Structures are given as C-alpha cells and as structure tokens.
C-alpha angles and dihedrals in degrees: 000000000000118000119238107249112268126182098157095118095032095053106022092124092052095054092074090053089056095059089089129058123308117211119239129030099314122103120246100254132143112279095240090055092049093051091047087052090055091054091049089053094061105278122126126235118210138153128244099191150323133259126231088261091055098255116147117238102219136201133194114211136176118239089238088059089068089065112084089192098057115133090223125093109251116221125187123200114208114193141166098034089127092053094248124141096217102069095050089052092050093046093055092042089055093047090050093049094044095053102031109033124086091220089067096052093100092051092049089062091062107026141047117208126201132164148205093205098189123021093171107039095156094052090052095045092048095043088238098130129190087019128067103228096262101066100275131119109209093190093069142030098077130194088035117228131212128036124331132266105353105081109145091214111025117023091143092074094055093046093049095043097051095038092053089049092055093041087053100194121188093234135013122204113197110203125203138162117263146159092254140016105265135157119216126197131184108254088222093055119126122269095256093058094042091050092052092044088054089067093057125090120243099016124171124191114213134189114254114278133164095280121123091243094053097045098045089063095052107024130058114240111214085004089278107114144294122286126208111242140181131190121220126192114208132209123218113283092016110178133203095282097100091051092051090046090053095048092047091048091051091050095044095047095045093244111158143137156314102076119202088261093053091046088058090050090052090050092051092048092050092065120101119232087254092054091049090050090050091051091051094047090059086073110017138055096029100117146024105209088158130016094242129135097254095058095034095054090049092052089047087052090054090050093051090050090050090052094050093050090050091050092050088054093045091243135130112255116260106217095183094108091052093044089053091056093054098034097109090056093043091053094043092241089124125033121234102226122226103194104111144029089258088058091052094053090040087068089069086089088067096047090048091050091046090057089059101037135082137204120355094358093053091049093050094046091051089050091054094046093045090056088068096041093050090066086080088074134061126233091276091053094253115147114250123223090252144347114280127255095039094133087199090282128137088232087078094074085071098031095056109017110063096047089058094048093047094048088050089057093046096049101029089228113141093205090078092053090049092049089050092053091047093049093051092047091050093050094045090055088057103042114015112108125212090253090059094250119117124243108218092236139337088266092079138006095231114130097221112205100235087035085068095038091059096055091044092051094041096051092044091053090048091051088051090058107031115097116252091241098050111127094233097048100087094051091044092052092048091051090048091053092048091051092050091050090051091050092047090062091060103049108127123233091257091055098257134120118223138243086254105031099218096036107078090184088070115088125278103260121213104205095047089050092050094047096046092046091051091049095048091049090047089050091052094048093048094047095246094116133042110260095211092052101042106031093075089053091050092047092051093046094048088052089055094044092053091054090053097055116081125206091255094051093266113154134199124232106350110173111237120240108299132197127184111319128199103217146020088253090058090058092045088054100050105120116261106216122219117197133025117352128170094215093051092043091054093051092045090054090049094058097035091056092048091050090050092050093047097050098079090049093046092047093051092048091054094054 
C-alpha cells in the first residue's frame, strides 16, 4: 500500500554530489539508495504534491508521526525549497543517522523526525535555483495566496503550506545552503521557541518576512494552528552536529510538543461522531433551495441525526423540521427540476422521506421520487439503455442508480430494479477500467477521486435496495467488492484517498475519502465486505476525516465541482477548497452518521 521512498527524479542532480565522502557517521551512498534504506527500516514514503512538470514532491515520515497523541516531540525537516543540492543531502543524512545509528537511540526516545527532503525538485534538477523552472520561487511567498493547488508558477508553496498544517508537527526546521552554519528565528516567535533558540550557537533573530519559517510561527497553515519553526543555513559537508545541538537545546530548555497546530488536531480527534455531526449541522442541511444531490444528502444527514437522537431518548422521531424544509415541493408551490444528474439524485430526499411517511405524505413523496425514476423509460414505457443526463461520467452511477432502486422498493414494481441494473451496466461499460477503478469519463483515463466515490456510493445504495433474489444482484455485489479492493490498495498513510486515486502525488481529497469510508463501513455492516480486512481502513480514514473538519464546519481540500476533464493535469489542477463547502459538508454528514450508527454494533461485537 505504501510506496517505497523514491527520490530518483527529485534528487538526480544531488546523486553525483554524493559519490564522494559525506561528513558524519553515514556512509557515502547515492541518495536514492539511502532513502530506500530508510523506507526498508520502517519509515513511510508518501507524496505531498506535484510540480508543474509532474514531479512528485516526496516526504519520509515515521509511523509514530501519524499519531497526534504521541508523547514524543515531532520535528519536521524541510529541505530543498531554495533549489540547492546541499540541504536535501543533509536532511537524508540526518534521517539516516537518527533512525539507524546507536548514538541516536536516546534521542529516539524523546523525538520523532520526518522530512520533506526536496520541496523544489525541478529547480534543482534544472539548475534554476532558487526558482522552479516555471517562474516560481518556492522558498518565499508564504502564506500562499490564490487557489490551491493550481498555481501556474508556484504550486509547491501551496502543497507545502497545507500539508504542514495538516501534519501539524511541533517544530519545523527549514534547511538551506549557506556560507556559514547559522540559525534564524522569527523575532515575533513565542517565548518557548525563543528560549530554546537562545541555547543554540550562532542564532539570528529576524523580522517577519514571507519565508516559510517566519510565517509558520505567526500564521495558521490550513487554518489549524501556528507551528514553531527555525531556519538553518548549512555549510558544505555539514555533519550531524547541528541536529544534535537542536535536540539537546530542546531537551535542556523544556521545549516539547504539542504545538498549537497539534493541540487543535487533538481537539478535533477528541470529538465523538455525534459532536462532529452537531458541528456540521450548524452550517449544513438547513435548506433545499434546489432539489440537487448536495443539498438533499445534507438534509438526509440532518434527518438521520434527528432519528438517532430520538432513539437515544426512546422517543419517536419528529420529522416536522425536515418536512418544513421540503414543504414547498410537497405542496407543489415550487417545482423539483429534472434537468441534470444532480437533479435525479436530489430526488433521493423524497424516496427517503417516503420510506418513513404514511398516508398522504407517503403517496406524495413517492410521486415526487417516481418522477425522477420514470425518466428511465420512454413514452411507451420501454426501458431505456440508461438514465438521462449521464454525460458519460462515472458520477452517473450515483446520480441515476439509487433513485431507481429505491423507487422499486417503494412501489414494489420490478421494472425499476431492472432499469437500475441496466443503468449501472451501461455506465460500467463506459467508465470501469480493467484494474477495477473508474475513469471519470472516456475523455481521459484518470481515476478522479470523487469519480470513484460516486460509483462506490451509488452501487452501495443500490445494493441496499435491490432484492436479494434479483438477477443482477450477484454480479453487482462482485463488482462492488472488486472496486473496494482496488480502492483499498490506494489508501494513503494518513488514511485519505487522493484527488486522483492512483496518483499519490495529487492532493488528499476530502469528499472522496468521506464517500469511500462510508461505503466501506456500509459494506462491513451489511456483510458485503470482510470486517477484518476493511475495519482498519475505515478506522484510519475516520481518523483523517476528523482532523479535516473544523469546529465551525470548515473543511480541508474539497475538490470543487468537476466536469469531464481531458488530462491528468486537469485533475491535478481542480481547486482544492479550504473552508465551508456544501458538497463537503454533505459527504461529511454522510460518513459521520454512519460511524455513529455503527458504533453500538461494533462495540457489542468486540465484547
């Protein structure tokens, strides 16, 4: 699942420099070999982003660094932003010494060390330091402005800034080449950092500028919290002495974690699923201005929360607040449009309400839901090859499938089940790849993240509604299981799935992670998926999701609305939203409710 660390492209220029002696206790070996050795010794290689030239920006992290509650102080080395070869070499030397040398054993008891060895691989490879080959300068311009991560000149800054925010280390050390060994600290840094810096040799305080080091100490990356940071200039053949000096200074001054950013992560993780749902419902699921999937799923999320609270209090659910949200459509005062796939799936709010209603309300809700499902048939009642508005996109497995299956359950008419099976079969023929991931559309082979979340969610909802004896069910279930197995292979070490599922250099995408997590948990609870295999994936993903939901409903890295794209680069460049977002809020409610519902069952099974 985890990639073996590879810096061959990133640090190709530096390998030549490593053919001679390396100061300190590390052997003089090519950098790629040394990094591979780190991975073989228990470290994890991952990517934090991708340059405009398509080069992965890699990181090497310790497993303990994935635990925001570790007792150890978590230190992150950031090297190569200036395009130099020296700092990446030193960063990997230090990592090798820290994790492999007996002299570092005492430090390993108190600290965790991780690294981004080369922020600016293109600048280094092209000899364009401090630039990156496309007009950007990754060592400055913090905090980055504009959308992430699609800057035409400087995407590295956005990737580094947001990734560090979500990684939330206790201390960042930015390494750069220099004429002398010198530490630099922001003059506005907090007292703890200043006190530790005072124990270092050759320290210079500087007024805040737009460097990474300066801004981490006073600005909140990913809107999480500030992070203490120091900058260190390195001379040629620098050995491990500055690292030892730093670790000793931290110990002697009492500097330790958690940083403000990590404290916020711990706060987010401490919330129960119910508390997270309550936070989300302050901002999402309050209205249905249009009957589209984003708003409908959020309202369904509100309804599920309402039901759970009623059950906990041994009361019957009061659906009046939900009925008020849909009243204009129920009364016919406002039409429910049927002009897009999003409209079709938006009608799931009516099928869900019909399942819970009686009498006149049930009849009316079925009528509204059936209006969408009937688009699967022509004027003579003959089943079409697919639901309309699919635009040849994988989204359509969700947009058109579940409404058919649910209307089949509500009406008892098999034709809707058959139309559901036909629609899914039609769409799979268009967009299912041989590796059981979904291309977003026939225009490009890219396995867009949400473009896999939609089929997963759509098929799961269809399986929920299709009768056990339906002729298409066995094949549908097998395809679902194959898709889940394919997705499982691409979960990232933090628990997320990526904007492009099989491209870990693309950003960690929130909605895809929520959708896939919901579906895997649903599969476990329904007996479609093996609990022992998939529960660890769900646990890891839910850990990541919690860290990406702020108290005010703010979310991290929600891909903006995305139609058919023509290249992998197009998917890389879809804006990753930071803050409140209705689409992300709906998917967060989906998974938070499912986690809440599953917890009593999971607890009883473990007894």
